[in-house]
C-alpha positions in Angstrom: 80.8 123.8 99.0 81.7 123.8 95.4 80.5 120.8 93.4 83.7 120.7 91.4 85.3 118.8 94.3 83.7 115.6 95.5 85.2 114.3 98.8 85.4 110.5 98.8 83.4 108.6 101.4 82.1 111.8 102.7 79.0 110.5 104.4 80.8 107.6 106.0 83.6 109.9 107.3 81.0 112.2 108.9 79.1 109.3 110.3 82.1 107.8 112.0 83.6 111.1 113.3 80.2 112.3 114.6 81.4 115.9 114.6 80.0 117.9 117.6 79.9 121.5 118.7 82.8 122.3 121.0 84.8 119.4 119.3 88.2 119.8 117.8 89.0 118.0 114.6 92.0 117.6 112.3 91.9 117.2 108.6 95.5 116.2 108.3 95.5 116.0 104.5 93.1 118.8 103.8 93.4 118.9 99.9 90.7 121.0 98.5 88.7 121.0 101.8 85.8 118.8 100.9 85.8 116.7 104.1 86.7 119.8 106.1 83.6 121.7 104.9 81.2 118.9 106.0 83.1 118.4 109.4 82.6 122.2 110.1 79.1 122.1 108.9 78.1 119.2 111.2 80.1 120.6 114.1 78.4 124.0 114.2 78.0 126.3 115.8 81.3 126.0 117.8 83.3 123.0 116.4 86.8 123.8 115.4 88.9 122.3 112.6 92.7 122.4 111.9 93.6 121.7 108.2 97.1 120.5 107.4 98.6 120.1 103.9 101.9 120.2 102.1 100.5 122.0 99.2 100.5 125.7 99.6 98.3 126.2 96.4 95.7 123.9 97.8 95.6 125.8 101.1 95.1 129.0 99.3 92.0 127.6 97.7 90.7 126.0 100.9 91.1 129.3 102.7 88.6 130.9 100.4 86.1 127.8 100.3 85.9 127.7 104.1 85.7 131.5 104.8 82.0 131.0 105.6 83.2 129.3 108.9 85.2 132.4 109.8 87.3 131.8 113.0 86.3 128.2 113.4 89.1 126.8 111.3 92.9 127.2 110.9 95.2 126.1 108.1 98.9 125.3 108.2 101.2 124.1 105.6 103.2 121.1 106.8 103.6 117.4 106.7 100.9 115.4 108.7 103.9 113.3 110.0 104.6 116.1 112.3 100.9 116.5 113.4 101.7 116.7 117.1 104.1 119.7 116.7 101.8 121.4 114.2 98.9 121.3 116.6 101.0 122.6 119.4 101.5 125.9 117.4 97.9 126.4 118.0 98.0 125.5 121.6 96.3 122.1 121.0 97.5 118.9 122.6 94.5 116.6 122.1 91.6 116.5 119.7 88.3 114.6 119.1 89.0 113.3 115.6 91.6 113.0 112.9 91.1 112.3 109.2 93.9 111.2 106.9 92.8 111.1 103.2 95.9 109.7 101.5 97.1 109.9 98.0 97.0 112.6 95.4 94.3 115.3 95.4 92.2 116.1 92.4 93.8 119.5 92.2 97.2 117.9 91.7 96.0 115.3 89.3 94.3 117.9 87.1 97.3 120.2 87.0 99.7 119.1 84.2 102.4 121.2 85.4 102.6 119.1 88.7 103.4 116.0 86.7 101.4 113.5 88.7 99.5 112.1 85.8 100.7 110.3 82.7 97.3 111.2 80.9 98.4 114.8 80.5 101.7 116.2 79.2 103.8 118.0 81.7 107.2 118.0 83.5 108.1 115.0 85.7 107.7 116.6 89.1 105.2 114.8 91.4 106.3 117.0 94.5 103.4 117.5 96.9 105.4 120.3 98.4 107.1 122.1 95.6 109.7 123.4 98.1 111.2 120.0 98.2 114.5 119.7 96.1 114.2 116.2 94.7 111.5 115.7 91.9 110.5 112.7 89.8 112.8 113.7 87.0 115.8 113.6 89.3 115.0 110.1 90.4 114.3 108.8 86.7 117.5 110.4 85.4 119.9 110.0 88.3 119.1 106.7 90.1 120.8 103.5 89.0 118.8 100.7 87.3 118.9 98.6 90.5 117.5 101.3 92.6 114.8 102.1 90.2 113.7 98.5 89.9 113.6 98.3 93.7 111.2 101.1 94.1 109.0 99.9 91.2 108.8 96.5 93.0 108.4 97.8 96.4 106.2 100.7 96.0 104.3 99.8 92.8 104.3 96.0 92.9 105.3 96.2 89.2 106.0 92.7 87.7 108.3 94.1 85.0 110.3 96.4 87.3 113.8 95.3 86.1 112.9 95.5 82.4 111.3 99.0 82.8 114.3 100.3 84.9 116.8 98.9 82.4 114.8 100.6 79.5 114.7 103.9 81.3 118.5 103.9 81.8 119.0 103.0 78.1 116.7 105.8 76.9 118.1 108.5 79.2 121.5 108.0 77.7 120.1 109.2 74.4 118.4 112.2 76.1 117.2 113.2 79.5 113.6 112.0 80.5 111.9 115.1 81.4 108.1 114.8 80.7 105.3 112.5 81.8 104.6 111.5 78.3 108.2 110.5 77.6 108.2 108.2 80.7 104.7 106.8 79.9 105.9 106.0 76.4 109.0 104.1 77.6 106.8 102.0 80.0 104.3 101.3 77.2 107.1 100.1 74.9 108.2 97.6 77.5 104.7 96.4 77.8 104.2 96.2 74.1 103.5 92.6 72.8 105.6 93.0 69.5 108.0 95.9 70.4 110.5 95.9 67.5 113.0 98.2 69.5 113.3 96.1 72.6 112.2 92.6 71.3 110.4 92.1 74.6 107.0 90.2 74.4 104.2 90.7 76.7 103.1 87.5 78.6 99.5 86.6 77.9 98.4 87.0 81.5 98.9 90.8 81.2 97.7 91.4 77.6 94.3 92.4 78.9 95.3 94.7 81.7 92.5 96.9 82.9 94.9 99.7 83.9 97.4 101.7 81.9 100.9 100.1 81.9 102.4 103.2 83.5 100.0 103.4 86.5 102.2 101.3 88.9 105.5 103.0 88.0 104.0 106.4 88.4 102.6 105.5 91.7 106.0 104.1 92.8 107.9 107.3 91.8 105.3 109.5 93.5 105.7 107.6 96.7 109.5 107.8 96.5 109.5 111.6 95.8 107.2 112.4 98.7 108.5 109.7 101.1 104.8 108.8 101.6 105.2 105.4 103.5 107.6 106.8 106.0 105.3 109.8 106.5 102.3 107.6 106.8 103.8 105.5 109.6 104.9 108.7 111.5 101.6 110.3 110.9 99.6 107.3 112.3 101.7 107.4 115.5 101.2 111.1 115.8 97.4 110.9 115.1 96.9 108.3 117.8 98.9 110.3 120.2 96.7 113.4 119.8 93.5 111.7 120.2 91.4 112.1 123.4 90.0 109.0 124.9 87.1 108.0 122.6 88.4 110.1 119.8 88.1 108.8 116.3 90.8 108.2 113.7 89.6 107.8 110.1 92.0 106.8 107.4 91.2 106.7 103.6 93.8 104.8 101.4 93.8 104.2 97.7 96.0 101.3 97.1 96.8 98.0 98.8 100.2 99.0 100.1 98.9 102.0 102.0 96.0 100.0 103.3 98.2 97.3 104.5 100.3 99.8 106.5 97.1 101.3 108.1 95.7 97.7 108.9 98.9 96.6 110.5 99.3 99.9 112.5 95.7 99.6 113.7 96.1 96.0 114.8 99.5 96.7 116.7 97.8 99.6 118.5 94.8 97.5 119.4 96.9 94.9 121.2 97.9 94.9 124.9 101.1 92.9 124.3 103.4 92.5 121.3 105.8 90.1 122.8 106.7 86.9 120.7 104.1 84.2 121.2 106.3 82.0 123.4 107.6 84.7 125.7 106.6 83.4 129.3 105.9 86.8 130.7 105.2 90.2 129.0 108.3 92.3 128.7 107.3 94.7 125.9 105.5 97.4 128.1 103.3 97.9 125.0 99.8 99.4 126.0 96.7 99.1 124.0 95.8 102.5 122.4 93.1 101.8 119.9 89.8 99.9 119.5 89.3 98.9 115.9 85.7 99.9 114.5 86.0 98.6 111.1 87.2 94.9 110.9 86.9 95.2 107.1 87.5 98.5 105.3 84.5 100.6 104.2 84.4 101.0 100.4 82.4 103.4 98.3 78.9 102.4 97.1 78.2 101.7 93.5 76.4 105.0 93.2 79.5 106.9 94.5 81.8 105.3 92.1 79.4 106.0 89.3 79.3 109.7 90.2 83.1 109.9 91.1 85.2 107.3 89.4 88.2 108.2 91.4 86.6 106.9 94.4 86.6 103.3 93.1 89.8 102.1 94.9 89.2 104.0 98.2 89.2 102.1 101.5 88.2 103.6 104.8 89.5 102.2 108.1 88.3 103.6 111.5 89.6 103.2 115.1 88.9 104.9 118.3 91.3 105.9 121.1 91.2 103.8 124.3 
């Protein structure tokens, strides 16, 4: 496996999945195939893996990287929200393990033309599947200030959501906002302590922010473009449905909003009843489907973060099928 790609929490994922020969596993967000390589390695000689990803370019790279495993892996372009239907294309109805590694891959982040990062100049795109019609520039230039502020608050937990949204609308009247640096510059101006153009002053509590001012807004736009939270909820349902009894579900998230969705989904699936507390008898017909393995999320070690800074915010939650 190439050392240019470092899969996050690799050892922990393999330890929880315990890949075995004859087992069938799904890397539902295959990315550059880092986790897939190790799952196939550990499940030799006969373990099988299905890799799913929205990004056709990533799949082409993975196809070459995993060729050593020959017929033991299959790749499909698609959304993990449709995991059940995608697996049926291969005649598979249940599997021994599923991995969801959420967020943006290093390939996407490091490609300026994909527009995911404000650290590199590029078009405002952010589509994981370039076949999708709506890109980040469409949202930034077409949505109302109210709608922009809503996603900045909801998906980015941005405290200056309204100020930033209003500034975007004001600036796009002068000229369309088409590039990552344009948008990042607008956000930086809003955060500026003594911005002579907007006259907005930065509160003391955020003067020493450890992250770039554009981080949360870029996150929010990416989530909106790719409908990530809707897909995550559907994908979790589908992943639980395809697991065999005893099968393992591993989910790696990279920010608190994703982790919260995963945590709540696990807890709901681990309950035998979801009726309101004062309901005299159970009427919900809900059935327990998961046992939670990690009561607290597993996080990268200091050594891993030192060797791979992008791992610093990763959280791994694990559950097994009842």
